N, C-alpha and C positions, 0 to 999 in steps of 0.2 A: 229630108227637109221638112221643118215645120210648117203646118198650115193652119190659118186661123179659122175658127168655126162658130158660127152664131146660130142659134135655134129659136125658134117662135111658134107658139102654140096659136093656130089660126082656125076661126069657124069655118066649116065646110062651105058655107054659102059664099065665101070669098075666093073659092077655087077658080072659077071661071074669070072673074075680074082680074085675079093675079095672073093667070095664064096670059091674059091680054096685056097686062102691064109689063110683065117680064119679057114677053114675046118680042119686043123690040130690041131686046139687048142680048137674048140667049138663043141657042139652038138646041135641038134634041140631042141627047147623049147618043153617039153612034152604036152603043152597046144595046140600045133599046129596041124593041119590036113595036110597030104600029099596030094597035089593036082595032076592033070594030067601030070603036067610037073615035078613032084617030088619035089616040093618045099614045105617046110613045113611053112606055113603062115596062117594068119587070118586077117579079117577086123576089124580095130579099128574105133569106131565112138564116137565122143565127142562133146557135146554142152558146149561151155564156156559161163560163166555168167560174166556180167560185170554191172557197175553202168550206170546211164544216161549220166554221164559226162566221161565215159570210164576210170574211175580211174586205173583199173588194166593195160589197154592198154597203158597209159601214164606213169605208173611206169616202164614198160619194155623199153619204149622208152627213158625215161630219165637215164636208166642205173643203177637204185637202186640196191645196193648189196643185200639187204633183200627185197623180195617182194612175193607175192603169187597169185595164180590164183584158181578159182573155176570151176569145171566142172562135168558134168554128163557123164559117159562113158559106153558104150555098145560094143558088140562084135558080129562080122558076122551079122546074121538077126534073133536074138533070141528075137523077140518082146514080146513073152510071157514069158520071164525069167528075169534074174537079170540084173540091171544096177547098177552102182556104183557112189555114191556121193563121191567126191574127193576134198580135199583141197591139193594144192601142193604148199609147202613152199620152197623158194630158198634162199640160202645165197651163193653168188659167184657161184661156180660150185657145190655146195652141195645141195642135194635134200632131202626133207622129205615129206611124204605123209600121209595123214589121210584119210582113206577110209571106206566105209560102204555100203554094197549091199542091195538093196531094190528091189522089184518086180516092173518092168516097168509099169505094168497095174495101179500101185497105186501111181506113181511118183507125178502126179498132186495133190493128196490128202496129200502126205507127205509134198510137198512143201506149200500147202495152210495152213495145220493145224499144222504143226510141229510135228505131231505124227509119231514116226519111228518105235517103238517096234512091233506093229502088223504087219508091213509090211516088216520086215527084211527078207532078203533072207538067209536061214540058211543051204544051201547046199554048201557053200564054204569053210567051215571049220573055218571061222572067229569066234573069241570069241564074243558072242553076247553083252557083256558088253562094250568090247572095241568098237565094232561098233557102239552102240548107243552112246558112247562118242564122237566118230569120227563124226557121222551124226550131233550131236549137234554143233560141230565147224563149219560144213557147213551151217546149218539152222541159226546159230547166225549171221554169215556174210550176208547171203541171205536176212535175214529180216531187219537187222541193216542198211544194204547199199542200200535196195531196189534193189536188182540185178535182171536182166532180161537176157533171152537167147540173146546172141550177136553174136555167130559165130558157126556154125556147121563145123567141120573138119572130114574128112573121108579118110582112107589110108589103103593100104595093108602092113602088117608087116611081114617080116621074122624074127623070133625071135631065138637066139641061147643063150646057157649058156656055161661057161667055163668047159672044160673036167675035169680038175683038181681042179677047184675053181668055184663051183655052184654060188657064189656071183657075179661072173663077167658076164655081160650081154652085148650081141652084137646084134643090130638090124638093119635091113635095111628097112627104111619107103619109100614106093613106091606109085607113082600115088597119090599123096596127093592133095585133092580138098576141097573146102570149099564154105559156103554160109552164108551171113551176115543176121542177125536178123531172125533165123529160128523160127518156131512154136516148142513148147516143144515136140509135137507129131511127129516131123520131124526126130527124131534121126536116124531112120531106113529107110529113103528115100534116093533117088538119084536125086531128082529134082533140077535143076538149080545150080549145082555144078561147080565151077570153078578150073581149075588146077592152083596150086601154082608154079610149076616148069615144063617146057615143056621137059626138057632133064636131069633132075637131081634127085637124091634121097637123103634122109638124113640118114647117118650113125650115130648111137649113141653107145658110149661105156660107160657102167656104171659098177662102182666098189666100194667096201666098204673101201679098203685100202687107205693109203696116197698117194700111187702112181699108175699109171695104169700100169698093167702086162707089163714086158719087151716085151713079144711077140707082144702085141697090139701096144706098142710105136714103135716097129720096123716096123710093117705094115704101121702105120700112116706116119712115116719118109719115108719109102720106096716110098709111092705114093704121097709124099709131100703135105699131107692134112693139112689144117689149121682149127683149132677149131674156131667155130663161134657161136655167140648167136642167134641161129635159133628158133624163137618161132613160132610154127605153128599157134598159135592164131592170133598174130600180123600180120604175113604174110598173112595169110588167110583172114583176116578182109580187109587188104589194097587191095588185089587182087580184091575183090568185090567193094571197094570204088572206086579204080582207074581203074578197068577192065585192068589193066596191069599184063602181065605174066612175071615171071623171067626165 
């Protein structure tokens, strides 16, 4: 099912006010752990894949309404656990994801051989048949377009769900950093990462309905936020290419 997604670049000094404003309408994501500051967050680690001519990168820059990206995603520092093969399709502001969890220890073998079923991670409740099908989509593009690891993006995510509609998701992505052309085994490293933004975070609001919930629209209007096409992959790659910080 497609989900709508809106992104906003927000100054860091608005973090606490926004936590307060959204707090009346959302609750922490159950997959988040409470840290010493009482924040419910986790670390997101993604390696984005692209072709030698950076086809996905240029699709984004050209503003194509329909495009996709491929990534391997892990969380926190669970190097001996699950990572997710993901194809993210985007049509305008609507998102559709195909995901399959595999064991990180076997990621090289999965990509090399195309064999998925023996290495599926079965502890996440995903239907094995659907996971194999989704992994097949990833591997089809990976092989056909001769993709390679192009950008590692790491950030801390505060994640929340709507109190009255769990399909609404609000996230604050902070301390976003990246590295170009990482090795596949670098997913859980912090070496040579560059900040994308010195003093901003990315607010994302995701929802399944045709319109954003009225309470979310009200907060966006209150802070005069402008929806932007913020690609962590593209910005992260550019930061390393030009050594420029936003």
